[in-house]
NUSEDREN-372732 format. One record per residue (C-alpha): residue in one letter; x, y, z. Coordinates in pm, whole numbers, plus 32768, in hexadecimal, padded with zeros to 4 digits. Layout:
BEGIN
AXYZ;...
//
This chain:
BEGIN
MF0D5B63497D6;RF14CB71E98EB;KF102B8449807;NEF98B7D397E1;QEF77B7A39958;YF002B9009993;IEF0FB99A989B;FEDEAB8D7992E;GEE4BB9479A8F;LEE6ABAAF9A1D;LED14BAA49975;LEC7ABA029AA7;SED02BB109B8D;VEC79BC249AAB;VEB20BB839AA5;AEB29BB479C1E;CEB78BCB99C61;GEA4DBD309B9B;GE906BD599C54;DE79CBD679BF0;DE780BEE09BCF;SE61CBEC79B4B;KE5A5BE969CB2;GE68FBF909D55;GE775BE949DF5;DE759BE539F68;FE71EBFBB9FCF;TE607C002A0C5;IE56FC15DA0DB;TE510C1B5A241;DE3C9C26FA283;QE46BC39EA32B;IE4EAC4F7A2D1;IE626C4D3A1FE;TE749C4A8A2F0;GE8A2C40CA2F3;VEA0CC47BA2D5;AEAC8C551A1DB;DEC41C562A1F0;GEC22C49DA333;EEB48C5A9A3D7;AE9D7C592A435;WE8F2C606A31A;TE77AC653A328;FE6A9C6E2A20C;DE653C84FA256;NE5F8C8FCA10F;GE60AC8DD9F96;GE531C8B69E67;VE4E0C7FD9D2A;EE47EC86C9BD1;VE41FC7C59A8B;TE51EC81E997E;AE4E4C851980C;DE56EC6EF97DC;NE452C66798BC;LE53CC61A99DB;LE503C6589B4D;DE62CC72B9BBD;FE650C7079D3B;DE71AC7D49E32;FE719C76B9FA4;RE7D9C835A0AB;DE81FC7F7A219;GE888C957A279;EE7E7CAA8A29D;LE7D8CB8EA16F;DE893CCD7A18A;DE7B8CE0BA1BB;GE6F8CE69A081;EE736CD1D9FD0;EE612CC569F43;RE5F3CADC9F6B;CE5BDCAAB9DF5;NE704CB519D94;HE7EBCA2D9D44;FE915CB149D78;AE896CBA79EC1;NE98BCBED9FD5;FE952CAFAA0F1;EEA07CA50A20E;GEA49C8DCA205;TEA2AC7D8A0F3;KE92FC7B19FDA;VE8CBC67D9F14;FE857C6A79DAF;FE7EBC5C69C92;SE6F8C5AA9B70;VE60DC48D9B1A;PE4FCC4669A0F;AE3BDC5269A66;EE2FDC3DF9A8A;VE289C3149BB4;GE378C1F19BE3;KE4B6C1669C7D;YE60BC1DC9C09;PE734C10B9C82;LE87DC1C39C98;SE999C1409BC5;FEACAC1C39B13;SEAE9C16799A5;FEB28C2069856;DE9D5C1C297BF;EE875C25097DA;NE830C1849917;AE92BC24099ED;QE894C2E89B20;TE964C3949C2A;AE931C4929D3F;TEA2AC5979DB7;FEA83C6099F17;YEB0EC76D9F0B;KEBB4C7FAA044;KEBC2C975A034;EECD5C99CA136;TEDCFC8D3A06A;NED33C90C9F10;LED52C7959ECD;NEC5FC6A49E24;TEC35C5369E7E;IEB80C4639D7C;AEA94C3549DFC;AEA4DC2299D1C;DE9ADC1439E1F;GE843C1609E8B;LE6E5C1959E15;IE608C2C29DC8;RE491C2839DCD;IE391C3789D42;DE235C3359DCD;EE169C45F9D56;IE191C5939C7D;TE08CC6A79C95;DE084C80D9C16;TE111C8869D61;HE1CFC7669E0C;VE29DC62D9DCF;SE2A6C5159ECF;GE37AC3DF9EED;GE4A6C3529F9F;LE615C3189F77;HE739C24E9FF9;IE883C2D69F7B;EE9E0C2599FD4;AEB48C2AF9F78;GEC12C1E5A073;DEBE5C1F0A1ED;DEC0FC36BA206;YEAF4C3C0A115;KE9A2C318A157;IE84AC3B4A162;DE6F7C30BA174;GE58CC375A19A;TE455C3FDA0F5;FE3F8C552A06C;DE2D0C6249FFF;IE379C7519F64;EE2E3C8869EC9;RE31AC8BC9D54;CE3DEC9F59CFE;DE345CA0C9BA6;AE1EBCA2C9C48;EE23DCB769CF5;
//
């Protein structure tokens, strides 16, 4: 009997920990330029780009620091100061909740700090794509990886593949 109660309690705790990812959880996207903290330091979107890949994904790259002289904003490997956030989502208007799993529904974002050459993976939040045109992509995001990595806001970013 105790074994059944233990199994029932374990199953209940697993179900209780799961959220309704189809709605993006409880994350609110603020109507402001993307701001927040990265590695515990203030972070504000400064430059970056997006392109549609051959796999029909939107490949985003947001940076908070200045590019080094001669670097282009659409170069994913550009030299820059600060931290960048990058992720890919389907090239379709919609909401994409962040989650870490080993199936096709996994969606994460990465904070990369150039100074330390370290990545922090974020699996909490929501990415919203509102519009995709031939030259721009607009939407919003709320991305979290603990208290030291949280950004939130809206964007209208120029497509790199339109240049």
